N, CA, C and O atoms as a GROMACS GRO file, in nm:
protein
  424
    1UNK      N    1   0.081  -0.119   0.000
    1UNK     CA    2   0.000   0.000   0.000
    1UNK      C    3   0.086   0.126   0.000
    1UNK      O    4   0.056   0.223  -0.068
    2UNK      N    5   0.194   0.123   0.076
    2UNK     CA    6   0.277   0.243   0.084
    2UNK      C    7   0.345   0.273  -0.049
    2UNK      O    8   0.383   0.388  -0.075
    3UNK      N    9   0.361   0.173  -0.133
    3UNK     CA   10   0.423   0.194  -0.263
    3UNK      C   11   0.340   0.286  -0.352
    3UNK      O   12   0.395   0.357  -0.436
    4UNK      N   13   0.210   0.284  -0.334
    4UNK     CA   14   0.122   0.366  -0.418
    4UNK      C   15   0.106   0.509  -0.366
    4UNK      O   16   0.038   0.591  -0.429
    5UNK      N   17   0.167   0.540  -0.252
    5UNK     CA   18   0.153   0.673  -0.193
    5UNK      C   19   0.251   0.772  -0.257
    5UNK      O   20   0.354   0.734  -0.311
    6UNK      N   21   0.215   0.898  -0.248
    6UNK     CA   22   0.306   1.004  -0.293
    6UNK      C   23   0.419   1.019  -0.190
    6UNK      O   24   0.411   0.966  -0.080
    7UNK      N   25   0.522   1.092  -0.228
    7UNK     CA   26   0.633   1.116  -0.137
    7UNK      C   27   0.589   1.186  -0.009
    7UNK      O   28   0.635   1.152   0.100
    8UNK      N   29   0.499   1.283  -0.023
    8UNK     CA   30   0.448   1.355   0.094
    8UNK      C   31   0.370   1.262   0.187
    8UNK      O   32   0.382   1.272   0.309
    9UNK      N   33   0.290   1.173   0.129
    9UNK     CA   34   0.213   1.079   0.210
    9UNK      C   35   0.305   0.980   0.281
    9UNK      O   36   0.282   0.948   0.398
   10UNK      N   37   0.407   0.932   0.213
   10UNK     CA   38   0.503   0.840   0.276
   10UNK      C   39   0.573   0.906   0.394
   10UNK      O   40   0.590   0.844   0.499
   11UNK      N   41   0.613   1.030   0.376
   11UNK     CA   42   0.680   1.104   0.484
   11UNK      C   43   0.585   1.124   0.602
   11UNK      O   44   0.626   1.113   0.718
   12UNK      N   45   0.459   1.154   0.573
   12UNK     CA   46   0.360   1.172   0.679
   12UNK      C   47   0.343   1.044   0.758
   12UNK      O   48   0.339   1.048   0.881
   13UNK      N   49   0.334   0.929   0.691
   13UNK     CA   50   0.320   0.800   0.759
   13UNK      C   51   0.442   0.772   0.845
   13UNK      O   52   0.430   0.731   0.960
   14UNK      N   53   0.561   0.796   0.790
   14UNK     CA   54   0.686   0.769   0.863
   14UNK      C   55   0.704   0.861   0.984
   14UNK      O   56   0.774   0.825   1.078
   15UNK      N   57   0.642   0.978   0.981
   15UNK     CA   58   0.661   1.074   1.090
   15UNK      C   59   0.564   1.053   1.207
   15UNK      O   60   0.567   1.129   1.304
   16UNK      N   61   0.480   0.953   1.198
   16UNK     CA   62   0.384   0.927   1.305
   16UNK      C   63   0.458   0.887   1.432
   16UNK      O   64   0.538   0.793   1.430
   17UNK      N   65   0.434   0.957   1.543
   17UNK     CA   66   0.504   0.924   1.668
   17UNK      C   67   0.462   0.788   1.724
   17UNK      O   68   0.353   0.739   1.697
   18UNK      N   69   0.552   0.729   1.800
   18UNK     CA   70   0.525   0.596   1.858
   18UNK      C   71   0.403   0.594   1.949
   18UNK      O   72   0.331   0.495   1.955
   19UNK      N   73   0.380   0.704   2.021
   19UNK     CA   74   0.268   0.703   2.114
   19UNK      C   75   0.135   0.685   2.041
   19UNK      O   76   0.040   0.633   2.100
   20UNK      N   77   0.127   0.725   1.916
   20UNK     CA   78   0.004   0.705   1.839
   20UNK      C   79  -0.020   0.555   1.818
   20UNK      O   80  -0.134   0.508   1.823
   21UNK      N   81   0.088   0.481   1.795
   21UNK     CA   82   0.075   0.336   1.779
   21UNK      C   83   0.036   0.270   1.911
   21UNK      O   84  -0.038   0.171   1.912
   22UNK      N   85   0.084   0.324   2.022
   22UNK     CA   86   0.045   0.272   2.153
   22UNK      C   87  -0.104   0.296   2.176
   22UNK      O   88  -0.175   0.208   2.224
   23UNK      N   89  -0.152   0.416   2.143
   23UNK     CA   90  -0.294   0.447   2.158
   23UNK      C   91  -0.377   0.357   2.066
   23UNK      O   92  -0.485   0.311   2.104
   24UNK      N   93  -0.327   0.332   1.945
   24UNK     CA   94  -0.395   0.241   1.852
   24UNK      C   95  -0.406   0.102   1.914
   24UNK      O   96  -0.512   0.039   1.909
   25UNK      N   97  -0.296   0.053   1.973
   25UNK     CA   98  -0.297  -0.079   2.035
   25UNK      C   99  -0.396  -0.085   2.151
   25UNK      O  100  -0.465  -0.185   2.170
   26UNK      N  101  -0.404   0.022   2.227
   26UNK     CA  102  -0.500   0.028   2.338
   26UNK      C  103  -0.643   0.024   2.284
   26UNK      O  104  -0.728  -0.048   2.338
   27UNK      N  105  -0.670   0.100   2.179
   27UNK     CA  106  -0.807   0.103   2.124
   27UNK      C  107  -0.847  -0.034   2.070
   27UNK      O  108  -0.960  -0.078   2.090
   28UNK      N  109  -0.755  -0.100   2.001
   28UNK     CA  110  -0.786  -0.231   1.945
   28UNK      C  111  -0.802  -0.336   2.055
   28UNK      O  112  -0.900  -0.411   2.056
   29UNK      N  113  -0.706  -0.341   2.147
   29UNK     CA  114  -0.712  -0.446   2.250
   29UNK      C  115  -0.831  -0.429   2.343
   29UNK      O  116  -0.895  -0.528   2.380
   30UNK      N  117  -0.863  -0.306   2.381
   30UNK     CA  118  -0.981  -0.288   2.467
   30UNK      C  119  -1.110  -0.309   2.390
   30UNK      O  120  -1.211  -0.352   2.447
   31UNK      N  121  -1.110  -0.279   2.260
   31UNK     CA  122  -1.228  -0.306   2.179
   31UNK      C  123  -1.254  -0.455   2.164
   31UNK      O  124  -1.368  -0.501   2.173
   32UNK      N  125  -1.147  -0.531   2.140
   32UNK     CA  126  -1.161  -0.678   2.130
   32UNK      C  127  -1.205  -0.736   2.264
   32UNK      O  128  -1.295  -0.819   2.270
   33UNK      N  129  -1.139  -0.691   2.372
   33UNK     CA  130  -1.176  -0.741   2.505
   33UNK      C  131  -1.320  -0.702   2.539
   33UNK      O  132  -1.394  -0.782   2.597
   34UNK      N  133  -1.359  -0.580   2.504
   34UNK     CA  134  -1.497  -0.538   2.527
   34UNK      C  135  -1.596  -0.626   2.454
   34UNK      O  136  -1.703  -0.658   2.506
   35UNK      N  137  -1.561  -0.664   2.332
   35UNK     CA  138  -1.648  -0.753   2.254
   35UNK      C  139  -1.662  -0.889   2.321
   35UNK      O  140  -1.771  -0.945   2.330
   36UNK      N  141  -1.550  -0.942   2.368
   36UNK     CA  142  -1.552  -1.072   2.435
   36UNK      C  143  -1.637  -1.064   2.562
   36UNK      O  144  -1.720  -1.151   2.587
   37UNK      N  145  -1.615  -0.960   2.641
   37UNK     CA  146  -1.693  -0.945   2.764
   37UNK      C  147  -1.841  -0.918   2.736
   37UNK      O  148  -1.927  -0.960   2.813
   38UNK      N  149  -1.870  -0.850   2.628
   38UNK     CA  150  -2.010  -0.828   2.590
   38UNK      C  151  -2.076  -0.962   2.554
   38UNK      O  152  -2.190  -0.988   2.592
   39UNK      N  153  -2.003  -1.045   2.481
   39UNK     CA  154  -2.056  -1.178   2.448
   39UNK      C  155  -2.078  -1.262   2.574
   39UNK      O  156  -2.168  -1.345   2.580
   40UNK      N  157  -1.993  -1.238   2.674
   40UNK     CA  158  -2.007  -1.309   2.802
   40UNK      C  159  -2.110  -1.243   2.894
   40UNK      O  160  -2.136  -1.289   3.004
   41UNK      N  161  -2.169  -1.130   2.843
   41UNK     CA  162  -2.270  -1.054   2.916
   41UNK      C  163  -2.217  -0.997   3.047
   41UNK      O  164  -2.284  -1.003   3.150
   42UNK      N  165  -2.096  -0.943   3.042
   42UNK     CA  166  -2.032  -0.884   3.160
   42UNK      C  167  -2.032  -0.732   3.150
   42UNK      O  168  -2.012  -0.675   3.043
   43UNK      N  169  -2.055  -0.667   3.264
   43UNK     CA  170  -2.058  -0.520   3.270
   43UNK      C  171  -1.924  -0.457   3.238
   43UNK      O  172  -1.918  -0.341   3.196
   44UNK      N  173  -1.818  -0.531   3.256
   44UNK     CA  174  -1.684  -0.479   3.227
   44UNK      C  175  -1.673  -0.432   3.082
   44UNK      O  176  -1.588  -0.350   3.048
   45UNK      N  177  -1.759  -0.485   2.996
   45UNK     CA  178  -1.756  -0.445   2.855
   45UNK      C  179  -1.779  -0.294   2.838
   45UNK      O  180  -1.723  -0.233   2.748
   46UNK      N  181  -1.861  -0.236   2.923
   46UNK     CA  182  -1.889  -0.092   2.913
   46UNK      C  183  -1.761  -0.012   2.937
   46UNK      O  184  -1.731   0.080   2.861
   47UNK      N  185  -1.687  -0.046   3.040
   47UNK     CA  186  -1.561   0.023   3.069
   47UNK      C  187  -1.462   0.004   2.954
   47UNK      O  188  -1.396   0.099   2.912
   48UNK      N  189  -1.452  -0.118   2.905
   48UNK     CA  190  -1.356  -0.145   2.797
   48UNK      C  191  -1.393  -0.070   2.669
   48UNK      O  192  -1.305  -0.016   2.602
   49UNK      N  193  -1.520  -0.066   2.634
   49UNK     CA  194  -1.562   0.010   2.515
   49UNK      C  195  -1.545   0.160   2.536
   49UNK      O  196  -1.518   0.233   2.440
   50UNK      N  197  -1.559   0.208   2.659
   50UNK     CA  198  -1.535   0.350   2.687
   50UNK      C  199  -1.388   0.384   2.666
   50UNK      O  200  -1.357   0.487   2.605
   51UNK      N  201  -1.299   0.300   2.715
   51UNK     CA  202  -1.156   0.321   2.695
   51UNK      C  203  -1.122   0.314   2.547
   51UNK      O  204  -1.047   0.397   2.496
   52UNK      N  205  -1.177   0.216   2.478
   52UNK     CA  206  -1.152   0.201   2.335
   52UNK      C  207  -1.198   0.324   2.258
   52UNK      O  208  -1.127   0.373   2.171
   53UNK      N  209  -1.317   0.374   2.290
   53UNK     CA  210  -1.371   0.492   2.223
   53UNK      C  211  -1.282   0.614   2.247
   53UNK      O  212  -1.253   0.689   2.154
   54UNK      N  213  -1.240   0.632   2.371
   54UNK     CA  214  -1.151   0.746   2.402
   54UNK      C  215  -1.020   0.735   2.324
   54UNK      O  216  -0.970   0.834   2.271
   55UNK      N  217  -0.965   0.615   2.318
   55UNK     CA  218  -0.840   0.594   2.245
   55UNK      C  219  -0.858   0.619   2.095
   55UNK      O  220  -0.770   0.676   2.031
   56UNK      N  221  -0.970   0.576   2.041
   56UNK     CA  222  -0.999   0.600   1.899
   56UNK      C  223  -1.006   0.751   1.872
   56UNK      O  224  -0.949   0.799   1.775
   57UNK      N  225  -1.075   0.824   1.959
   57UNK     CA  226  -1.086   0.969   1.941
   57UNK      C  227  -0.949   1.037   1.947
   57UNK      O  228  -0.920   1.126   1.867
   58UNK      N  229  -0.867   0.996   2.042
   58UNK     CA  230  -0.733   1.054   2.055
   58UNK      C  231  -0.651   1.026   1.930
   58UNK      O  232  -0.589   1.116   1.874
   59UNK      N  233  -0.651   0.902   1.889
   59UNK     CA  234  -0.572   0.863   1.771
   59UNK      C  235  -0.619   0.936   1.645
   59UNK      O  236  -0.537   0.991   1.572
   60UNK      N  237  -0.748   0.937   1.621
   60UNK     CA  238  -0.800   0.999   1.500
   60UNK      C  239  -0.785   1.151   1.502
   60UNK      O  240  -0.755   1.212   1.400
   61UNK      N  241  -0.806   1.211   1.619
   61UNK     CA  242  -0.789   1.356   1.629
   61UNK      C  243  -0.645   1.395   1.598
   61UNK      O  244  -0.620   1.493   1.527
   62UNK      N  245  -0.551   1.319   1.650
   62UNK     CA  246  -0.410   1.352   1.623
   62UNK      C  247  -0.376   1.330   1.475
   62UNK      O  248  -0.327   1.420   1.408
   63UNK      N  249  -0.403   1.209   1.426
   63UNK     CA  250  -0.358   1.177   1.290
   63UNK      C  251  -0.429   1.258   1.183
   63UNK      O  252  -0.367   1.300   1.086
   64UNK      N  253  -0.557   1.280   1.200
   64UNK     CA  254  -0.632   1.347   1.095
   64UNK      C  255  -0.631   1.500   1.108
   64UNK      O  256  -0.627   1.570   1.007
   65UNK      N  257  -0.636   1.551   1.230
   65UNK     CA  258  -0.647   1.695   1.247
   65UNK      C  259  -0.515   1.761   1.285
   65UNK      O  260  -0.470   1.854   1.217
   66UNK      N  261  -0.453   1.715   1.392
   66UNK     CA  262  -0.332   1.779   1.441
   66UNK      C  263  -0.213   1.754   1.349
   66UNK      O  264  -0.140   1.848   1.316
   67UNK      N  265  -0.193   1.629   1.307
   67UNK     CA  266  -0.079   1.595   1.222
   67UNK      C  267  -0.105   1.625   1.074
   67UNK      O  268  -0.016   1.609   0.991
   68UNK      N  269  -0.225   1.668   1.041
   68UNK     CA  270  -0.255   1.709   0.904
   68UNK      C  271  -0.288   1.596   0.808
   68UNK      O  272  -0.266   1.609   0.688
   69UNK      N  273  -0.340   1.487   0.859
   69UNK     CA  274  -0.373   1.374   0.774
   69UNK      C  275  -0.475   1.405   0.666
   69UNK      O  276  -0.466   1.352   0.555
   70UNK      N  277  -0.570   1.490   0.697
   70UNK     CA  278  -0.671   1.524   0.597
   70UNK      C  279  -0.610   1.601   0.480
   70UNK      O  280  -0.650   1.582   0.366
   71UNK      N  281  -0.513   1.688   0.510
   71UNK     CA  282  -0.448   1.763   0.403
   71UNK      C  283  -0.360   1.672   0.318
   71UNK      O  284  -0.356   1.686   0.196
   72UNK      N  285  -0.291   1.580   0.382
   72UNK     CA  286  -0.197   1.493   0.311
   72UNK      C  287  -0.271   1.384   0.232
   72UNK      O  288  -0.238   1.359   0.116
   73UNK      N  289  -0.369   1.321   0.295
   73UNK     CA  290  -0.438   1.208   0.233
   73UNK      C  291  -0.556   1.251   0.146
   73UNK      O  292  -0.604   1.174   0.063
   74UNK      N  293  -0.603   1.373   0.165
   74UNK     CA  294  -0.717   1.419   0.087
   74UNK      C  295  -0.848   1.377   0.151
   74UNK      O  296  -0.849   1.310   0.254
   75UNK      N  297  -0.960   1.417   0.091
   75UNK     CA  298  -1.092   1.387   0.147
   75UNK      C  299  -1.120   1.238   0.161
   75UNK      O  300  -1.189   1.197   0.254
   76UNK      N  301  -1.067   1.157   0.072
   76UNK     CA  302  -1.092   1.013   0.082
   76UNK      C  303  -1.022   0.953   0.203
   76UNK      O  304  -1.058   0.844   0.248
   77UNK      N  305  -0.922   1.023   0.256
   77UNK     CA  306  -0.854   0.977   0.377
   77UNK      C  307  -0.941   0.985   0.500
   77UNK      O  308  -0.904   0.930   0.604
   78UNK      N  309  -1.054   1.052   0.492
   78UNK     CA  310  -1.145   1.064   0.606
   78UNK      C  311  -1.245   0.949   0.615
   78UNK      O  312  -1.316   0.936   0.714
   79UNK      N  313  -1.251   0.867   0.512
   79UNK     CA  314  -1.352   0.759   0.510
   79UNK      C  315  -1.327   0.658   0.621
   79UNK      O  316  -1.416   0.630   0.701
   80UNK      N  317  -1.207   0.602   0.627
   80UNK     CA  318  -1.178   0.499   0.727
   80UNK      C  319  -1.187   0.552   0.870
   80UNK      O  320  -1.246   0.485   0.954
   81UNK      N  321  -1.131   0.670   0.901
   81UNK     CA  322  -1.149   0.721   1.036
   81UNK      C  323  -1.296   0.741   1.074
   81UNK      O  324  -1.334   0.717   1.188
   82UNK      N  325  -1.377   0.783   0.979
   82UNK     CA  326  -1.520   0.800   1.006
   82UNK      C  327  -1.586   0.666   1.037
   82UNK      O  328  -1.668   0.657   1.128
   83UNK      N  329  -1.550   0.564   0.963
   83UNK     CA  330  -1.605   0.429   0.987
   83UNK      C  331  -1.562   0.379   1.125
   83UNK      O  332  -1.644   0.326   1.200
   84UNK      N  333  -1.435   0.396   1.158
   84UNK     CA  334  -1.382   0.348   1.287
   84UNK      C  335  -1.450   0.420   1.403
   84UNK      O  336  -1.491   0.356   1.501
   85UNK      N  337  -1.463   0.552   1.395
   85UNK     CA  338  -1.529   0.628   1.501
   85UNK      C  339  -1.675   0.587   1.514
   85UNK      O  340  -1.726   0.573   1.626
   86UNK      N  341  -1.741   0.568   1.402
   86UNK     CA  342  -1.882   0.527   1.404
   86UNK      C  343  -1.898   0.391   1.471
   86UNK      O  344  -1.988   0.372   1.553
   87UNK      N  345  -1.812   0.296   1.437
   87UNK     CA  346  -1.819   0.163   1.500
   87UNK      C  347  -1.792   0.170   1.649
   87UNK      O  348  -1.858   0.102   1.727
   88UNK      N  349  -1.696   0.252   1.690
   88UNK     CA  350  -1.666   0.267   1.833
   88UNK      C  351  -1.786   0.324   1.907
   88UNK      O  352  -1.816   0.281   2.018
   89UNK      N  353  -1.854   0.420   1.846
   89UNK     CA  354  -1.974   0.478   1.906
   89UNK      C  355  -2.084   0.373   1.918
   89UNK      O  356  -2.149   0.364   2.022
   90UNK      N  357  -2.105   0.295   1.814
   90UNK     CA  358  -2.211   0.194   1.814
   90UNK      C  359  -2.184   0.088   1.921
   90UNK      O  360  -2.276   0.050   1.995
   91UNK      N  361  -2.060   0.042   1.931
   91UNK     CA  362  -2.028  -0.060   2.032
   91UNK      C  363  -2.044  -0.006   2.173
   91UNK      O  364  -2.095  -0.076   2.260
   92UNK      N  365  -2.001   0.117   2.196
   92UNK     CA  366  -2.019   0.177   2.328
   92UNK      C  367  -2.167   0.196   2.357
   92UNK      O  368  -2.214   0.163   2.466
   93UNK      N  369  -2.241   0.248   2.261
   93UNK     CA  370  -2.385   0.267   2.279
   93UNK      C  371  -2.455   0.135   2.311
   93UNK      O  372  -2.537   0.128   2.402
   94UNK      N  373  -2.421   0.029   2.237
   94UNK     CA  374  -2.488  -0.099   2.259
   94UNK      C  375  -2.453  -0.156   2.396
   94UNK      O  376  -2.538  -0.217   2.462
   95UNK      N  377  -2.329  -0.139   2.440
   95UNK     CA  378  -2.294  -0.190   2.572
   95UNK      C  379  -2.368  -0.112   2.681
   95UNK      O  380  -2.412  -0.171   2.780
   96UNK      N  381  -2.382   0.019   2.664
   96UNK     CA  382  -2.459   0.098   2.760
   96UNK      C  383  -2.607   0.060   2.758
   96UNK      O  384  -2.670   0.051   2.864
   97UNK      N  385  -2.661   0.037   2.640
   97UNK     CA  386  -2.800  -0.008   2.628
   97UNK      C  387  -2.818  -0.143   2.698
   97UNK      O  388  -2.915  -0.163   2.771
   98UNK      N  389  -2.726  -0.233   2.674
   98UNK     CA  390  -2.732  -0.366   2.736
   98UNK      C  391  -2.726  -0.358   2.888
   98UNK      O  392  -2.797  -0.429   2.958
   99UNK      N  393  -2.640  -0.270   2.937
   99UNK     CA  394  -2.631  -0.251   3.083
   99UNK      C  395  -2.762  -0.195   3.136
   99UNK      O  396  -2.813  -0.240   3.239
  100UNK      N  397  -2.817  -0.095   3.067
  100UNK     CA  398  -2.942  -0.033   3.111
  100UNK      C  399  -3.059  -0.130   3.112
  100UNK      O  400  -3.147  -0.120   3.197
  101UNK      N  401  -3.061  -0.222   3.018
  101UNK     CA  402  -3.171  -0.319   3.011
  101UNK      C  403  -3.150  -0.437   3.104
  101UNK      O  404  -3.235  -0.525   3.113
  102UNK      N  405  -3.036  -0.440   3.173
  102UNK     CA  406  -3.009  -0.549   3.268
  102UNK      C  407  -2.961  -0.676   3.202
  102UNK      O  408  -2.964  -0.784   3.262
  103UNK      N  409  -2.915  -0.666   3.078
  103UNK     CA  410  -2.866  -0.784   3.007
  103UNK      C  411  -2.726  -0.823   3.053
  103UNK      O  412  -2.682  -0.936   3.031
  104UNK      N  413  -2.656  -0.730   3.117
  104UNK     CA  414  -2.518  -0.757   3.161
  104UNK      C  415  -2.515  -0.783   3.309
  104UNK      O  416  -2.590  -0.722   3.385
  105UNK      N  417  -2.429  -0.873   3.349
  105UNK     CA  418  -2.412  -0.907   3.491
  105UNK      C  419  -2.270  -0.869   3.532
  105UNK      O  420  -2.184  -0.842   3.448
  106UNK      N  421  -2.247  -0.869   3.664
  106UNK     CA  422  -2.113  -0.835   3.710
  106UNK      C  423  -2.019  -0.938   3.669
  106UNK      O  424  -1.900  -0.928   3.698
   0.00000   0.00000   0.00000
């Protein structure tokens, strides 16, 4: 994929700080764990999806807005971040709904 990028896009990808990758790992791992706990009908899923959502927002805000990802990648570069944020919102919403309806146990 990186082979098809322009020089400016390659430089932008290479300049991403390590902490962004750590935040990405946190968002993915807590999202997966939240899914597992939701399937197990555990309330811990709400906390895990909350952490995952916060990490997604931090990562996307930095890469797309602060680091200039939208300028470098163009408007089509906003598609995947929008999908990821939307999914994080849906999973958090569903876990909160499940907790409210009493579907989750301690």
